[in-house]
C-alpha positions as CSV (number, residue, x, y, z in Angstrom):
1,M,-83.2,-85.0,-123.1
2,S,-85.6,-83.2,-125.1
3,N,-86.3,-79.6,-124.7
4,N,-88.3,-78.9,-127.8
5,N,-90.6,-76.3,-125.9
6,I,-87.1,-74.1,-125.7
7,R,-87.6,-71.6,-128.4
8,Y,-85.5,-68.6,-127.4
9,C,-82.2,-68.3,-126.9
10,C,-80.5,-65.0,-125.5
11,V,-77.1,-63.9,-126.0
12,H,-76.3,-61.0,-123.5
13,I,-72.9,-59.3,-123.8
14,P,-72.2,-57.1,-120.5
15,G,-70.7,-54.0,-121.4
16,F,-70.2,-54.7,-124.7
17,R,-68.1,-51.4,-125.4
18,L,-66.1,-51.7,-122.5
19,Q,-64.9,-55.3,-123.5
20,I,-64.3,-54.1,-126.9
21,T,-61.6,-51.6,-125.7
22,E,-60.1,-54.1,-123.5
23,L,-59.9,-55.8,-126.7
24,E,-57.6,-53.0,-128.1
25,H,-56.2,-52.0,-125.0
26,P,-55.3,-55.0,-122.8
27,E,-53.3,-52.5,-120.5
28,L,-56.6,-51.4,-119.3
29,L,-57.7,-54.6,-117.8
30,G,-59.1,-53.9,-114.0
31,K,-58.0,-50.5,-114.3
32,P,-60.0,-47.3,-114.3
33,F,-61.3,-45.5,-118.0
34,V,-63.8,-43.5,-119.2
35,L,-65.4,-43.9,-122.9
36,A,-66.9,-40.8,-124.3
37,Y,-67.8,-39.1,-127.7
38,M,-65.1,-36.5,-128.3
39,A,-67.1,-34.4,-131.2
40,Q,-67.7,-32.2,-128.3
41,G,-64.4,-31.3,-126.7
42,L,-64.4,-30.7,-123.0
43,Q,-68.1,-30.5,-122.9
44,A,-68.6,-34.0,-123.7
45,M,-70.2,-36.6,-121.0
46,S,-69.4,-39.7,-120.3
47,E,-70.8,-42.6,-122.2
48,N,-69.9,-45.6,-120.1
49,M,-66.9,-47.0,-117.6
50,S,-65.0,-49.6,-116.1
51,V,-66.0,-51.7,-113.2
52,A,-62.8,-49.6,-111.8
53,A,-64.0,-46.5,-112.7
54,R,-67.5,-47.0,-110.8
55,R,-65.8,-48.3,-107.7
56,L,-63.8,-44.5,-107.5
57,R,-67.4,-43.4,-107.5
58,I,-67.6,-41.1,-111.1
59,P,-71.2,-40.1,-111.7
60,K,-72.7,-41.6,-114.8
61,G,-72.6,-38.6,-117.3
62,I,-69.6,-36.8,-115.7
63,K,-68.5,-33.9,-117.8
64,L,-65.5,-34.2,-119.2
65,T,-64.0,-31.1,-117.6
66,E,-65.0,-32.1,-114.4
67,L,-63.6,-35.7,-114.5
68,Q,-60.5,-34.2,-115.2
69,E,-60.7,-32.0,-112.1
70,R,-61.4,-34.8,-110.0
71,W,-59.9,-37.8,-111.1
72,P,-56.7,-36.3,-113.6
73,S,-55.3,-40.1,-113.7
74,V,-58.4,-41.8,-115.2
75,P,-57.6,-42.0,-119.0
76,V,-60.5,-41.2,-121.3
77,L,-61.4,-42.9,-124.5
78,A,-63.4,-42.4,-127.6
79,P,-65.3,-45.6,-128.1
80,D,-64.0,-47.9,-131.5
81,I,-67.5,-47.9,-133.4
82,E,-65.3,-49.7,-136.1
83,K,-64.5,-52.6,-134.0
84,E,-67.3,-52.6,-132.7
85,E,-69.2,-53.5,-135.9
86,L,-66.8,-56.0,-136.7
87,C,-67.9,-57.7,-133.7
88,V,-71.2,-57.7,-134.4
89,A,-71.0,-58.7,-138.0
90,S,-69.1,-61.6,-136.4
91,L,-72.1,-62.4,-134.0
92,L,-74.7,-62.1,-136.7
93,H,-73.4,-64.4,-139.2
94,L,-72.8,-66.8,-136.3
95,A,-76.6,-66.3,-135.4
96,D,-77.5,-67.0,-139.0
97,S,-75.7,-70.5,-139.3
98,Q,-77.7,-71.5,-136.7
99,T,-81.2,-70.3,-136.8
100,P,-82.6,-67.9,-139.8
101,A,-84.5,-65.7,-137.1
102,Y,-82.2,-63.1,-134.9
103,T,-81.9,-60.2,-134.1
104,W,-79.0,-58.2,-132.2
105,E,-80.5,-55.0,-129.4
106,R,-79.1,-53.8,-126.4
107,D,-75.8,-55.7,-126.6
108,S,-78.1,-58.8,-126.5
109,L,-78.2,-61.7,-129.6
110,F,-81.6,-62.7,-129.6
111,L,-82.0,-66.3,-131.5
112,D,-85.4,-68.0,-132.4
113,L,-85.1,-71.5,-132.1
114,T,-88.0,-72.9,-133.7
115,G,-87.7,-76.2,-136.0
116,T,-84.0,-76.3,-135.5
117,Q,-83.9,-79.6,-133.7
118,R,-83.3,-81.6,-136.4
119,L,-80.2,-79.4,-137.0
120,H,-78.7,-79.0,-134.1
121,G,-80.4,-82.2,-131.7
122,H,-83.3,-81.9,-128.8
123,D,-80.6,-80.9,-126.3
124,R,-80.7,-77.6,-126.1
125,L,-78.5,-77.3,-123.5
126,A,-75.5,-79.2,-124.7
127,W,-76.0,-77.2,-128.1
128,A,-76.0,-74.0,-125.9
129,H,-72.8,-75.0,-124.5
130,G,-71.1,-76.0,-128.3
131,F,-72.4,-72.2,-129.4
132,L,-71.0,-70.4,-126.1
133,E,-67.4,-71.8,-126.8
134,T,-67.5,-71.0,-130.3
135,L,-68.5,-67.5,-130.0
136,K,-65.8,-66.8,-127.4
137,Q,-63.4,-68.3,-129.4
138,N,-64.4,-66.1,-132.6
139,T,-65.1,-63.0,-130.8
140,G,-62.4,-62.8,-127.9
141,L,-64.8,-61.4,-125.1
142,K,-64.7,-63.0,-122.1
143,Q,-67.6,-62.2,-120.7
144,I,-70.7,-63.9,-122.5
145,R,-74.1,-64.6,-120.8
146,M,-76.5,-67.2,-122.6
147,A,-80.2,-68.4,-121.3
148,L,-82.5,-70.5,-123.0
149,A,-86.7,-70.5,-122.2
150,S,-89.9,-70.7,-123.6
151,T,-90.4,-67.1,-124.3
152,R,-87.6,-63.8,-125.2
153,S,-89.1,-62.4,-122.5
154,A,-87.8,-64.3,-120.0
155,A,-84.6,-65.7,-121.7
156,E,-83.6,-62.0,-121.7
157,L,-84.4,-61.6,-118.0
158,I,-82.8,-64.6,-116.9
159,A,-79.4,-64.1,-119.1
160,I,-79.2,-60.3,-117.7
161,S,-79.4,-61.1,-114.0
162,T,-77.4,-64.2,-114.1
163,R,-73.7,-64.0,-113.1
164,H,-73.0,-68.2,-114.0
165,S,-70.8,-68.4,-116.9
166,S,-72.2,-71.5,-118.2
167,P,-75.7,-71.6,-119.7
168,M,-78.7,-71.4,-118.2
169,L,-81.8,-73.2,-119.2
170,C,-85.4,-72.3,-117.7
171,P,-87.8,-75.0,-118.2
172,L,-91.1,-75.1,-119.4
173,G,-93.5,-73.6,-116.4
174,L,-90.9,-72.3,-114.3
175,E,-90.4,-69.1,-115.6
176,R,-92.6,-67.0,-113.2
177,E,-90.6,-68.7,-110.5
178,W,-86.9,-68.4,-112.1
179,L,-87.9,-64.7,-113.1
180,A,-89.2,-63.6,-109.2
181,K,-85.9,-63.8,-108.0
182,I,-84.3,-60.8,-110.0
183,P,-83.5,-57.8,-108.1
184,L,-85.4,-54.7,-110.0
185,R,-81.8,-53.1,-109.7
186,L,-80.5,-55.2,-112.3
187,L,-82.7,-53.8,-115.1
188,T,-80.9,-51.3,-116.3
189,V,-82.5,-50.9,-119.7
190,L,-85.6,-49.2,-117.6
191,E,-85.7,-45.3,-117.4
192,A,-84.1,-43.6,-114.1
193,R,-87.9,-42.5,-113.4
194,I,-89.3,-46.0,-113.3
195,H,-86.3,-47.2,-110.7
196,T,-87.1,-44.2,-108.2
197,R,-90.7,-45.3,-108.7
198,F,-89.6,-49.0,-107.9
199,H,-88.3,-47.3,-104.4
200,L,-91.2,-45.2,-103.8
201,Y,-93.5,-48.6,-104.0
202,N,-91.1,-50.6,-102.0
203,L,-90.6,-53.0,-105.1
204,H,-87.3,-54.5,-104.7
205,S,-87.8,-58.2,-107.3
206,M,-89.7,-59.2,-110.1
207,G,-91.8,-61.4,-107.7
208,D,-92.8,-58.1,-106.2
209,L,-94.1,-56.8,-109.5
210,Q,-95.6,-60.3,-109.6
211,K,-97.6,-59.7,-107.2
212,L,-99.3,-56.3,-108.5
213,D,-102.2,-56.6,-111.0
214,R,-102.0,-55.4,-114.6
215,H,-104.5,-52.0,-113.5
216,F,-102.4,-51.3,-110.9
217,L,-99.4,-51.2,-113.1
218,Q,-100.6,-48.9,-115.7
219,I,-101.7,-46.6,-113.6
220,H,-99.2,-46.0,-111.3
221,F,-96.5,-46.8,-114.4
222,G,-98.1,-45.1,-117.0
223,P,-97.7,-46.8,-120.7
224,A,-94.4,-48.6,-118.8
225,G,-97.1,-50.5,-116.8
226,E,-98.0,-52.9,-119.5
227,H,-94.7,-53.7,-120.6
228,L,-93.6,-54.3,-117.0
229,Y,-96.8,-56.8,-116.3
230,A,-95.6,-58.6,-119.5
231,M,-91.8,-58.5,-118.5
232,A,-92.9,-60.0,-115.1
233,Q,-94.8,-62.7,-116.3
234,G,-92.4,-63.5,-118.9
235,L,-94.5,-62.6,-122.2
236,D,-93.9,-61.5,-125.3
237,L,-94.6,-58.4,-126.6
238,Q,-91.7,-58.1,-129.4
239,P,-91.2,-61.4,-130.7
240,T,-87.6,-62.3,-133.1
241,Q,-88.3,-61.7,-136.4
242,P,-86.5,-63.7,-139.6
243,T,-84.5,-61.7,-141.4
244,T,-86.2,-61.1,-144.5
245,Q,-83.4,-58.7,-146.5
246,C,-80.2,-59.6,-148.2
247,E,-78.1,-56.5,-147.4
248,W,-74.7,-56.1,-149.9
249,I,-72.3,-53.5,-148.2
250,V,-69.0,-52.4,-150.0
251,Q,-66.8,-50.6,-148.2
252,T,-63.7,-48.5,-148.7
253,Q,-61.2,-47.9,-146.0
254,L,-59.5,-44.9,-146.3
255,I,-55.6,-44.9,-146.1
256,S,-55.5,-41.1,-144.3
257,D,-58.6,-39.2,-143.3
258,I,-59.4,-36.7,-146.0
259,H,-61.4,-33.3,-145.7
260,L,-61.5,-32.1,-149.8
261,E,-65.0,-33.1,-150.8
262,C,-63.9,-33.3,-154.4
263,V,-61.8,-36.5,-153.2
264,I,-64.5,-37.6,-151.2
265,K,-66.9,-37.4,-154.7
266,T,-64.2,-39.4,-156.2
267,E,-64.3,-42.4,-153.3
268,L,-68.0,-42.6,-153.3
269,G,-68.2,-42.9,-157.1
270,Q,-65.9,-46.2,-156.9
271,L,-68.1,-46.9,-153.9
272,G,-70.9,-47.3,-156.4
273,E,-68.9,-48.6,-159.4
274,Q,-67.9,-52.1,-156.9
275,L,-71.1,-52.1,-155.4
276,S,-73.3,-51.8,-158.9
277,S,-70.8,-54.4,-160.6
278,L,-71.7,-56.8,-157.0
279,L,-74.8,-56.7,-158.0
280,Q,-74.8,-57.5,-161.8
281,V,-72.9,-60.8,-160.5
282,K,-75.4,-61.1,-158.0
283,H,-78.0,-61.2,-160.8
284,A,-79.6,-58.7,-158.7
285,E,-81.3,-55.3,-158.7
286,S,-82.6,-53.4,-155.7
287,K,-84.5,-50.0,-155.3
288,E,-83.4,-48.9,-151.7
289,F,-80.0,-47.6,-151.1
290,K,-78.0,-47.0,-147.8
291,L,-74.7,-44.4,-147.2
292,R,-72.7,-44.3,-144.1
293,I,-70.1,-41.8,-143.1
294,L,-67.9,-42.6,-140.2
295,Y,-65.5,-40.1,-139.0
296,A,-62.0,-39.4,-137.7
297,D,-63.8,-38.6,-134.4
298,G,-65.7,-41.6,-134.2
299,Q,-69.4,-40.1,-134.8
300,S,-71.3,-42.0,-137.7
301,I,-73.9,-41.1,-139.7
302,E,-76.2,-42.8,-143.0
303,T,-79.1,-41.6,-144.9
304,S,-81.2,-43.7,-147.3
305,K,-82.7,-43.9,-150.6
306,N,-85.7,-45.3,-152.2
307,I,-86.4,-45.1,-156.0
308,A,-89.1,-46.5,-157.8
309,Q,-87.2,-48.8,-160.2
310,A,-85.2,-51.6,-159.4
311,T,-81.7,-51.5,-161.1
312,N,-78.2,-51.8,-160.9
313,N,-77.0,-49.9,-163.7
314,F,-74.1,-47.7,-162.7
315,L,-75.2,-44.9,-164.7
316,L,-78.4,-44.4,-163.5
317,L,-77.4,-44.9,-159.9
318,Q,-74.3,-42.6,-160.1
319,N,-76.9,-39.3,-159.4
320,I,-78.9,-40.7,-156.6
321,F,-75.7,-41.9,-154.6
322,E,-74.2,-37.7,-155.1
323,D,-77.2,-36.6,-153.8
324,M,-77.1,-39.0,-150.7
325,L,-73.7,-37.7,-149.9
326,V,-74.9,-33.9,-150.5
327,H,-77.8,-35.2,-147.5
328,I,-75.7,-35.7,-144.9
329,F,-72.3,-34.6,-145.9
330,Q,-71.0,-32.4,-143.1
331,K,-67.9,-30.5,-142.7
332,R,-67.1,-31.1,-139.3
333,T,-64.2,-33.6,-139.2
334,A,-62.3,-35.3,-141.4
335,I,-64.1,-38.7,-143.1
336,R,-62.4,-41.8,-142.3
337,R,-64.7,-44.5,-144.0
338,M,-67.2,-44.4,-146.1
339,E,-69.7,-47.4,-146.2
340,L,-72.6,-48.2,-149.5
341,S,-74.9,-50.8,-149.5
342,A,-77.6,-51.9,-151.4
343,L,-80.9,-54.0,-150.0
344,Q,-82.9,-56.6,-152.4
345,P,-86.4,-58.0,-150.4
346,K,-85.5,-62.1,-149.7
347,I,-88.2,-64.2,-148.0
348,R,-87.1,-66.2,-145.1
349,S,-88.8,-68.0,-142.8
350,A,-87.5,-69.4,-139.6
351,Q,-91.3,-70.6,-137.5
352,I,-91.5,-73.6,-138.9
353,D,-89.7,-77.1,-139.6
354,L,-88.3,-76.6,-142.6
355,F,-87.3,-80.7,-142.5
356,S,-90.4,-81.8,-141.9
357,A,-91.6,-84.5,-143.9
358,D,-95.4,-83.2,-144.1
359,N,-94.5,-79.5,-144.5
360,T,-95.1,-78.0,-148.2
361,C,-94.7,-74.8,-149.4
362,T,-98.1,-73.7,-151.3
363,Q,-98.4,-70.6,-153.1
364,T,-102.1,-68.8,-152.5
365,T,-103.9,-66.6,-154.9
366,P,-105.7,-63.7,-153.3
367,R,-109.4,-64.2,-153.5
368,K,-110.8,-61.5,-156.3
369,R,-113.8,-59.6,-154.5
370,K,-116.9,-60.2,-156.3
371,S,-118.6,-57.0,-157.0
372,K,-122.9,-56.5,-156.4
373,Q,-123.5,-56.2,-160.3
374,E,-121.5,-59.5,-160.6
375,I,-123.4,-61.2,-157.1
376,A,-126.5,-60.5,-159.2
377,I,-125.6,-62.0,-162.5
378,A,-124.4,-65.1,-160.7
């Protein structure tokens, strides 16, 4: 069965942070618990909660003080940022093995499969079944939803709304028909005020949105009207772009949380030396560097720096790294981990069939615009 026109694949992971927490704490499976950042103490608000916690009708965004008063038996945990990043890195590595064009946004992985028929075969659904099993085996995640369609928007909406554990493939030309059945209440990516207006206009499904013209949506929903129209019609406003940069990350896992600024500077100096050595081994230089700090309370902060001349010389970079640390360092809590990375532009395309016999790479020379004097001489 050939599905050559099915370009996009969306892998949606419902409750991504909740699933990561349940992997680390299997005893919480099926039980109520709340995720919240602890940096603000008891004034912090809940960031997410399990299905069992929702059944207790715990309000979204409730303060921890009120939560402990009304539901003292419900445990509160901080999101494990480090585990989440490791899982996302694993997902991106698997996506990179399938196509160079992929992005991770809002608990969803998007893949542009253009030009990959020679690699995966012409049966997209058979490929999807195999890829889904690979994702589950490598990440340990149990709930993964996958949808394939001719547009990214249609693939995302179907993946978010489906309850099927197996991949869903929307045939070409049936996008509007498939989208019409999706309830608007499942579109949690939209703001609360948009859902309030849906209720005001008695709109319950994507089919109801499809009956409204673009002008009506723009007037009554403001800037979101254009997005709602494209979403209902299955049109793409933001195509998946190929990966355009190659990133080398050197990181250190501190043995114990540290507060002393002198020790932090020493750790950063060792990081910078490792990154410089890695760039030299790769015969690469970089103009852009990024420093990321993960604190003991789960919060993180990062900054980037661009320099005029690309280099991999540690002596030249040492002062730059120290300036980056001074720029973002806060004595709010202990530092648990630091990451230092360098970015190097690298052209990679996923919009053409790289294995096509009639595809050739040509380099075009930009035309020089003739001046009026040159035209007159000619």
